[in-house]
Backbone bond lengths (Angstrom), bond angles and torsions (degrees), N, CA, C in turn:
res aa  C-N    CA-C-N  psi(-1)  N-CA   C-N-CA  omega(-1)  CA-C   N-CA-C  phi
1 M - - - 1.463 - - 1.526 109.78 -
2 I 1.318 117.18 120.63 1.458 120.80 178.90 1.524 108.99 -78.13
3 K 1.320 115.98 120.26 1.457 121.46 -179.49 1.526 113.08 -111.49
4 A 1.338 117.12 -18.25 1.465 120.17 -178.02 1.523 110.42 -141.69
5 A 1.316 114.79 138.51 1.466 122.25 172.27 1.523 106.91 -114.09
6 I 1.326 115.77 121.45 1.456 121.68 -177.10 1.534 107.92 -114.53
7 F 1.319 115.87 132.66 1.463 121.59 -170.45 1.522 111.96 -116.65
8 D 1.298 114.92 148.88 1.462 123.34 158.69 1.533 107.25 -76.00
9 L 1.333 117.92 164.31 1.465 121.10 178.04 1.527 111.97 -101.76
10 D 1.327 117.21 -69.84 1.470 121.52 -173.07 1.524 111.08 -69.46
11 G 1.312 116.75 123.71 1.448 121.28 -179.87 1.512 113.80 86.48
12 T 1.339 116.04 -3.25 1.462 120.77 -178.75 1.520 111.06 -121.26
13 L 1.315 116.43 -55.09 1.466 121.75 174.77 1.530 110.45 -102.06
14 L 1.320 115.19 -42.87 1.462 122.24 176.34 1.523 109.43 -91.83
15 N 1.324 116.08 123.69 1.464 120.10 174.45 1.521 107.09 -75.33
16 R 1.318 115.55 89.78 1.462 119.12 -171.99 1.520 112.09 -67.99
17 D 1.321 117.91 -37.57 1.463 119.42 -179.89 1.525 110.87 -59.29
18 A 1.325 116.29 -47.18 1.467 120.38 179.59 1.521 111.07 -67.25
19 S 1.330 116.55 -37.54 1.464 120.62 -179.52 1.524 111.65 -66.26
20 V 1.328 116.80 -42.80 1.461 120.94 179.06 1.523 110.29 -63.33
21 R 1.316 116.68 -44.19 1.471 119.54 179.78 1.532 110.55 -63.43
22 E 1.321 116.33 -40.83 1.468 119.98 177.93 1.525 110.31 -63.62
23 F 1.341 116.48 -45.42 1.461 119.86 -178.95 1.522 112.72 -63.24
24 I 1.336 116.93 -50.35 1.466 118.94 -172.90 1.526 110.81 -68.43
25 T 1.335 116.65 -27.59 1.467 120.49 174.54 1.518 110.53 -66.92
26 T 1.313 116.35 -45.50 1.471 119.43 -179.72 1.529 111.23 -71.89
27 Q 1.338 117.32 -30.57 1.460 119.12 176.15 1.526 110.75 -64.04
28 Y 1.311 115.95 -43.70 1.458 119.29 177.87 1.528 110.38 -59.48
29 D 1.312 117.12 -45.24 1.463 120.61 179.82 1.523 111.08 -64.43
30 R 1.322 116.27 -40.24 1.464 121.31 -177.72 1.525 111.81 -67.23
31 L 1.338 115.31 -35.50 1.471 120.38 -176.49 1.528 111.58 -109.25
32 Y 1.308 115.53 26.51 1.471 121.51 -175.14 1.532 111.91 -55.26
33 K 1.308 117.63 -34.78 1.462 121.85 -179.38 1.525 111.53 -54.22
34 W 1.346 116.56 -34.70 1.468 121.32 -176.64 1.526 112.66 -104.00
35 L 1.335 116.81 -11.65 1.462 119.84 -175.16 1.525 113.64 -113.88
36 H 1.335 117.20 0.51 1.465 120.00 -169.74 1.530 113.58 -64.44
37 H 1.351 116.84 -19.28 1.467 118.80 179.23 1.535 112.30 -76.03
38 I 1.340 115.96 -7.76 1.462 121.30 179.58 1.530 108.29 -103.03
39 P 1.308 119.82 128.94 1.466 119.62 174.98 1.528 110.26 -57.33
40 K 1.315 116.12 132.95 1.465 121.36 -174.73 1.523 112.20 -55.71
41 D 1.313 117.01 -47.66 1.462 120.50 -178.54 1.523 111.65 -61.63
42 L 1.322 116.48 -34.85 1.459 120.44 179.29 1.526 110.89 -69.62
43 Y 1.329 116.98 -42.90 1.469 120.70 178.03 1.522 110.31 -59.69
44 I 1.319 116.41 -44.22 1.462 121.30 -178.82 1.527 110.78 -65.50
45 S 1.317 117.15 -49.69 1.457 120.18 -175.31 1.529 111.90 -67.23
46 R 1.344 116.63 -36.37 1.470 119.08 -179.78 1.520 111.27 -69.93
47 F 1.327 117.42 -38.93 1.463 120.18 176.72 1.527 109.90 -60.31
48 I 1.323 116.74 -47.61 1.458 120.88 -178.40 1.529 110.53 -61.46
49 E 1.336 116.27 -39.94 1.463 120.21 179.33 1.528 111.36 -64.45
50 L 1.321 116.87 -46.71 1.461 120.88 -178.50 1.529 112.06 -68.73
51 D 1.312 116.92 -31.42 1.468 122.79 -177.49 1.526 112.04 -64.93
52 Q 1.306 117.39 -31.69 1.472 122.78 178.37 1.523 112.07 50.69
53 K 1.342 114.68 53.72 1.466 122.02 177.70 1.526 112.78 58.78
54 G 1.326 117.06 28.86 1.453 120.40 175.82 1.510 114.79 91.33
55 Y 1.332 117.72 -2.27 1.456 120.07 -177.00 1.526 112.86 -84.78
56 V 1.338 117.33 -3.26 1.467 121.76 171.46 1.524 106.97 -115.01
57 W 1.328 116.63 123.36 1.458 118.82 -178.05 1.527 109.49 -68.80
58 K 1.323 115.30 156.20 1.465 120.24 -165.67 1.518 114.20 -76.45
59 D 1.329 118.84 -15.15 1.465 118.11 174.29 1.522 109.72 -60.65
60 K 1.329 116.55 -44.77 1.463 120.64 179.48 1.528 111.26 -68.18
61 V 1.324 116.07 -38.24 1.467 120.14 179.38 1.523 110.36 -61.39
62 Y 1.331 116.49 -48.12 1.465 119.59 -176.93 1.517 112.42 -72.55
63 M 1.308 117.53 -33.25 1.465 119.04 173.48 1.530 110.48 -58.32
64 Q 1.323 115.82 -44.06 1.451 120.77 -179.49 1.519 111.54 -66.65
65 L 1.337 117.28 -41.76 1.459 120.48 179.70 1.530 111.62 -62.83
66 I 1.324 116.92 -42.28 1.464 120.65 179.55 1.524 110.71 -63.79
67 E 1.325 116.01 -39.26 1.463 119.41 179.58 1.533 111.08 -69.08
68 E 1.324 116.79 -45.81 1.464 120.54 -175.97 1.532 112.23 -68.91
69 F 1.325 116.32 -41.31 1.464 120.57 -172.20 1.524 113.42 -99.72
70 T 1.336 116.67 -2.86 1.460 121.37 -179.75 1.539 110.17 52.36
71 I 1.329 114.11 82.42 1.466 121.38 -179.55 1.531 106.79 -114.76
72 P 1.330 118.32 84.01 1.461 120.78 -170.08 1.526 114.80 -73.16
73 E 1.328 118.44 -23.67 1.472 119.95 -172.88 1.520 113.60 -94.89
74 L 1.318 116.13 0.43 1.457 120.60 175.25 1.520 108.89 -126.32
75 T 1.330 116.10 143.34 1.462 120.37 174.13 1.529 108.73 -97.67
76 W 1.322 115.92 161.96 1.462 118.96 177.20 1.521 110.31 -65.14
77 E 1.348 115.92 -30.00 1.470 119.10 178.19 1.532 111.12 -64.63
78 E 1.327 116.72 -39.53 1.467 120.04 178.95 1.522 111.37 -67.04
79 L 1.322 116.56 -39.94 1.459 120.01 177.13 1.529 110.82 -66.39
80 L 1.327 116.52 -39.77 1.461 120.33 178.22 1.532 110.92 -65.33
81 D 1.322 117.06 -42.52 1.470 120.44 177.52 1.528 110.95 -60.10
82 D 1.319 115.77 -38.86 1.456 119.61 177.86 1.526 110.05 -64.08
83 Y 1.315 116.92 -41.92 1.471 121.42 177.77 1.522 110.78 -60.05
84 I 1.323 115.89 -49.20 1.469 120.71 -176.39 1.523 111.73 -63.05
85 S 1.321 116.57 -40.40 1.467 120.06 -174.98 1.525 113.53 -84.48
86 Q 1.326 116.89 -24.34 1.468 119.18 -171.48 1.530 114.67 -109.20
87 F 1.315 118.71 -17.07 1.465 119.36 -174.43 1.528 111.61 -58.19
88 K 1.323 116.84 -36.88 1.465 120.26 -177.02 1.518 112.90 -58.50
89 H 1.321 117.50 -21.88 1.469 120.06 179.89 1.535 111.71 -81.60
90 S 1.325 117.17 -3.59 1.462 121.27 -178.09 1.530 112.71 -116.34
91 C 1.324 117.16 13.89 1.465 120.14 -175.93 1.527 111.41 -71.07
92 V 1.323 115.44 127.03 1.462 122.42 -179.55 1.528 108.68 -115.88
93 P 1.325 118.72 119.93 1.466 119.91 177.98 1.519 111.23 -79.26
94 F 1.316 115.84 157.73 1.451 118.90 169.01 1.528 109.38 -71.84
95 P 1.329 117.92 153.28 1.468 120.58 179.40 1.533 111.87 -56.30
96 H 1.322 115.13 145.64 1.462 124.05 173.60 1.524 113.99 69.23
97 L 1.334 117.50 16.42 1.462 120.61 -177.46 1.527 111.82 -58.56
98 L 1.315 117.85 -55.84 1.461 120.20 -175.30 1.524 111.85 -67.72
99 D 1.326 117.34 -38.69 1.471 120.11 177.95 1.521 110.76 -60.89
100 M 1.333 116.66 -41.62 1.466 121.11 179.20 1.517 110.75 -63.69
101 L 1.342 117.04 -45.74 1.457 120.22 -179.78 1.525 110.80 -64.55
102 D 1.321 117.30 -39.84 1.471 120.90 177.03 1.524 110.80 -60.27
103 E 1.321 116.32 -44.09 1.463 120.41 -177.64 1.523 111.37 -65.24
104 L 1.313 117.15 -42.22 1.460 119.96 178.35 1.527 111.14 -66.62
105 K 1.312 116.22 -41.05 1.464 120.12 178.93 1.521 110.58 -61.81
106 E 1.327 116.89 -44.51 1.466 121.16 179.55 1.524 111.67 -64.64
107 A 1.326 116.34 -27.35 1.464 120.56 178.87 1.533 112.24 -82.59
108 G 1.326 117.48 -0.72 1.453 121.44 178.30 1.511 114.99 83.29
109 I 1.331 116.81 14.14 1.463 120.76 177.79 1.528 109.04 -82.09
110 Q 1.331 116.84 126.76 1.456 120.55 174.32 1.529 108.81 -73.92
111 L 1.325 115.73 145.85 1.460 120.83 -175.13 1.521 111.16 -118.73
112 G 1.328 114.97 136.86 1.454 120.76 177.82 1.518 110.56 -138.57
113 M 1.314 115.58 171.04 1.457 121.21 179.23 1.524 109.56 -145.54
114 I 1.322 115.91 138.21 1.464 122.47 170.64 1.518 106.80 -127.71
115 T 1.320 117.09 119.03 1.452 120.69 -178.77 1.523 110.90 -133.27
116 N 1.313 115.95 134.58 1.460 120.15 170.89 1.519 108.78 -76.74
117 G 1.329 116.35 146.96 1.459 119.71 177.13 1.513 111.97 139.15
118 F 1.321 114.90 -174.94 1.452 122.23 -179.64 1.531 109.52 -85.88
119 G 1.319 115.23 137.10 1.449 120.90 -169.59 1.512 116.28 -55.91
120 R 1.326 116.92 -59.46 1.460 119.95 -175.14 1.526 110.65 -65.56
121 F 1.318 116.90 -38.45 1.459 121.19 -179.66 1.528 110.47 -61.98
122 Q 1.336 116.83 -47.77 1.454 119.99 -179.38 1.531 111.47 -66.58
123 M 1.317 117.03 -38.45 1.465 119.17 179.36 1.523 110.85 -67.36
124 D 1.318 117.78 -36.34 1.471 119.83 175.56 1.525 110.73 -59.63
125 N 1.330 116.56 -39.70 1.461 120.20 179.76 1.525 111.52 -70.47
126 I 1.319 116.94 -38.21 1.465 120.99 176.35 1.526 110.28 -62.80
127 L 1.318 116.34 -43.32 1.468 120.44 177.85 1.523 110.80 -64.46
128 A 1.334 116.85 -37.54 1.465 120.54 -179.97 1.523 111.25 -64.01
129 L 1.331 116.71 -33.20 1.464 120.82 177.42 1.524 112.39 -78.74
130 D 1.334 116.04 -8.96 1.476 122.15 178.44 1.529 111.34 62.26
131 I 1.336 116.91 41.62 1.459 120.21 -177.82 1.527 113.93 -119.03
132 Q 1.323 118.23 -4.06 1.461 119.14 -176.23 1.529 113.21 -55.09
133 P 1.338 120.35 -41.69 1.472 119.59 -176.86 1.529 114.60 -61.64
134 Y 1.318 118.00 -19.70 1.461 120.26 -179.50 1.529 112.48 -73.82
135 F 1.324 117.65 -22.31 1.458 120.80 -166.54 1.523 112.78 -100.88
136 H 1.328 114.07 129.39 1.462 120.21 177.25 1.529 110.71 -74.76
137 E 1.332 116.58 -37.18 1.464 121.60 -178.36 1.523 109.62 -139.25
138 I 1.335 116.28 134.43 1.464 122.28 174.94 1.527 107.60 -128.62
139 L 1.315 116.61 118.11 1.458 121.91 179.92 1.523 108.49 -111.16
140 V 1.336 116.46 120.52 1.464 122.53 177.85 1.524 107.67 -110.74
141 S 1.315 117.14 132.02 1.462 120.52 -168.84 1.523 113.33 -57.26
142 E 1.336 118.09 -39.97 1.466 118.81 -179.41 1.519 110.73 -59.43
143 W 1.312 116.85 -44.83 1.463 120.88 -177.59 1.523 112.35 -73.48
144 E 1.327 116.96 -27.53 1.462 120.52 -179.29 1.524 112.22 -85.10
145 G 1.334 117.18 -21.21 1.451 120.56 -177.48 1.515 113.55 75.83
146 V 1.311 116.59 15.71 1.457 122.30 178.73 1.524 107.17 -155.50
147 K 1.321 117.44 149.10 1.454 119.20 -175.68 1.526 110.82 -134.60
148 K 1.332 114.51 160.17 1.465 120.05 174.52 1.530 109.25 -60.99
149 P 1.316 118.32 143.11 1.469 128.44 9.27 1.524 114.94 -95.87
150 D 1.322 119.23 21.13 1.459 121.08 178.40 1.535 109.33 -56.52
151 P 1.327 118.25 127.09 1.462 120.31 -179.37 1.527 113.78 -56.19
152 E 1.322 117.28 -27.31 1.463 121.10 -175.43 1.515 112.45 -57.91
153 I 1.339 117.65 -40.86 1.465 118.69 -175.54 1.533 110.59 -71.42
154 F 1.323 117.59 -31.45 1.463 120.35 174.93 1.535 110.28 -70.49
155 M 1.313 116.54 -43.23 1.461 120.75 178.73 1.523 111.19 -62.83
156 R 1.333 115.68 -37.74 1.462 120.27 179.42 1.526 110.99 -63.06
157 A 1.326 116.19 -40.51 1.469 119.89 178.56 1.526 110.67 -63.67
158 M 1.326 117.06 -45.16 1.469 119.85 179.74 1.518 111.64 -63.11
159 K 1.326 116.51 -38.20 1.459 120.31 179.28 1.522 110.92 -62.60
160 R 1.332 116.82 -39.14 1.470 120.23 -179.81 1.526 111.29 -69.43
161 F 1.323 116.32 -31.23 1.460 120.18 175.75 1.531 111.77 -81.28
162 R 1.342 116.60 -13.98 1.461 122.43 -174.86 1.528 110.47 58.99
163 L 1.317 115.22 45.39 1.450 121.83 -178.67 1.520 110.39 -125.33
164 E 1.333 115.32 159.57 1.450 122.43 175.70 1.534 109.26 -91.34
165 P 1.341 117.38 159.03 1.469 119.68 -178.01 1.526 114.13 -54.15
166 H 1.328 117.91 -40.38 1.461 119.97 -176.87 1.526 112.72 -69.56
167 E 1.335 116.66 -9.41 1.461 120.77 178.66 1.535 112.05 -94.82
168 C 1.342 116.64 2.54 1.471 121.09 -175.67 1.522 111.10 -125.19
169 I 1.313 115.25 145.98 1.466 120.43 166.60 1.522 107.71 -120.86
170 F 1.326 114.60 152.09 1.462 119.78 176.59 1.514 108.07 -122.66
171 I 1.338 115.71 133.40 1.462 121.60 -177.45 1.519 108.91 -117.95
172 G 1.334 117.01 123.42 1.457 119.93 179.54 1.513 111.88 -159.03
173 D 1.328 115.66 168.03 1.463 120.62 -175.73 1.525 113.46 -96.10
174 H 1.332 117.86 -15.51 1.468 119.77 -174.96 1.532 109.71 -94.72
175 P 1.329 117.39 122.72 1.457 120.15 -176.01 1.532 114.23 -57.65
176 E 1.332 116.71 -41.34 1.463 119.49 -176.98 1.523 112.19 -88.76
177 Y 1.329 116.67 -53.08 1.456 120.31 -174.11 1.527 112.47 -65.10
178 D 1.323 116.31 -36.80 1.466 120.61 -174.67 1.524 112.25 -99.83
179 V 1.334 116.41 -62.59 1.469 120.05 -173.22 1.529 111.50 -66.46
180 Y 1.327 116.10 -57.90 1.457 119.14 -177.67 1.529 110.93 -69.37
181 G 1.334 117.22 -36.04 1.460 119.86 177.97 1.513 111.83 -57.47
182 A 1.334 116.77 -43.30 1.469 121.05 179.02 1.524 111.02 -69.26
183 Q 1.325 116.41 -42.45 1.466 119.65 -178.25 1.525 111.93 -63.45
184 R 1.312 117.54 -31.61 1.472 121.22 -179.45 1.523 112.33 -61.22
185 V 1.334 117.17 -26.96 1.463 119.47 -179.95 1.526 111.66 -101.49
186 G 1.332 117.13 5.30 1.457 119.82 175.07 1.515 115.79 100.73
187 M 1.335 117.99 0.29 1.462 120.75 174.93 1.527 109.62 -78.54
188 K 1.318 116.17 161.28 1.447 120.19 166.37 1.531 108.23 -79.46
189 G 1.323 116.43 133.44 1.458 121.18 -179.60 1.514 110.62 -105.45
190 I 1.320 116.37 115.75 1.464 122.64 -178.52 1.525 108.36 -104.21
191 W 1.320 115.43 127.15 1.464 119.99 179.74 1.508 110.55 -92.52
192 K 1.352 116.53 119.95 1.466 122.58 169.08 1.525 105.90 -81.11
193 K 1.308 115.90 107.59 1.460 121.44 -170.52 1.527 111.41 -53.58
194 D 1.325 114.93 135.35 1.455 122.24 -177.45 1.525 107.87 -137.07
195 P 1.332 118.04 126.83 1.462 120.20 -176.09 1.525 114.23 -64.47
196 H 1.337 117.25 -14.90 1.466 119.89 179.32 1.527 112.25 -74.49
197 W 1.340 116.65 -14.73 1.455 120.42 -178.78 1.524 108.98 -118.51
198 S 1.322 115.70 149.44 1.463 119.38 172.55 1.523 108.04 -76.85
199 D 1.331 116.38 171.39 1.460 119.63 -177.43 1.518 110.92 -54.36
200 V 1.330 115.30 136.77 1.461 122.06 -177.81 1.523 107.77 -97.13
201 Q 1.308 115.88 99.36 1.452 120.66 -170.89 1.527 113.49 -67.63
202 H 1.328 116.95 -29.38 1.466 118.46 -173.86 1.530 112.96 -90.64
203 A 1.327 118.33 2.71 1.466 119.99 177.51 1.529 109.96 -66.40
204 D 1.325 116.60 144.95 1.467 120.39 177.06 1.520 111.29 -69.62
205 A 1.318 117.15 -27.42 1.462 122.27 175.84 1.519 107.92 -163.91
206 I 1.325 115.55 163.02 1.461 121.74 -179.29 1.517 108.60 -129.46
207 V 1.344 116.91 134.81 1.458 120.97 173.99 1.523 108.58 -119.85
208 D 1.324 115.26 134.46 1.461 120.74 176.47 1.517 110.90 -84.16
209 D 1.318 116.54 -31.07 1.460 122.98 -172.30 1.518 108.01 -139.08
210 L 1.319 116.81 145.49 1.463 120.14 -179.45 1.523 112.38 -59.67
211 S 1.320 116.87 -27.66 1.467 119.72 179.94 1.525 112.30 -66.31
212 D 1.353 117.06 -16.86 1.464 120.71 179.22 1.525 112.87 -77.46
213 L 1.328 116.94 -17.39 1.459 120.42 -169.29 1.529 114.19 -67.64
214 P 1.332 120.30 -47.33 1.476 118.64 -179.80 1.527 112.83 -55.98
215 G 1.336 117.08 -43.04 1.457 120.26 178.42 1.514 111.82 -63.92
216 L 1.330 116.76 -38.50 1.461 120.68 177.47 1.529 111.16 -61.45
217 I 1.323 116.12 -44.20 1.466 120.00 179.35 1.520 110.60 -63.32
218 R 1.321 117.98 -40.69 1.470 120.46 177.69 1.523 110.71 -62.28
219 T 1.322 116.71 -39.20 1.472 120.76 178.04 1.517 111.27 -63.67
220 V 1.340 116.68 -43.89 1.458 120.52 178.81 1.520 110.07 -62.91
221 Q 1.307 117.83 -43.44 1.455 121.02 -178.38 1.527 111.76 -65.31
222 S 1.313 117.11 -39.27 1.461 120.61 -177.95 1.510 112.24 -71.49
223 S 1.330 116.82 -20.49 1.473 120.67 -179.28 1.511 112.72 -89.15
224 E 1.314 116.40 -8.27 1.474 120.13 -176.80 1.534 110.81 -82.55
């Protein structure tokens, strides 16, 4: 019996690709006085390339941008501070996010989240999506001192829910960190389809859209 659905954040609930593009576009406009010598499209595309879907922290990204584009009047620290303070205003949810969470909540499914990243930054983004009240437990890797795919962070979430692995599913976009990480501790690993990855053959199930998830959970429960 599935009693809890635990989610990744970036690429699963938060449309990070759209959010990054929205943020870096507004950053260029906001700092145009110092960035105008760089073609806007080039600044945007280079940031996205260096960011590598969030797996490169932004200090390194901005250091590289300043070196490549010669931005003498701004430091990488100032650009990073702008990222940290302003990104939350550019958060874009995936379609049907709130409807899906409402449906699961009404069905009595407990909701949790495990996300890698910096604590305050990730919580600002969660608050921006207006989804914090839905979640019984939110584990952020910086605050936990451990990150996916380490089994410990998955086990810690289950312990807080007081549930066994077979009573939990984990939904995420990363084949190793999310799907396989959850399966290693006995959870069902659900892949939120992402065009950056090829089909994940070992996932217990695949959802194209968040609206598919409640029906999937009902199917799993009825088959048990």
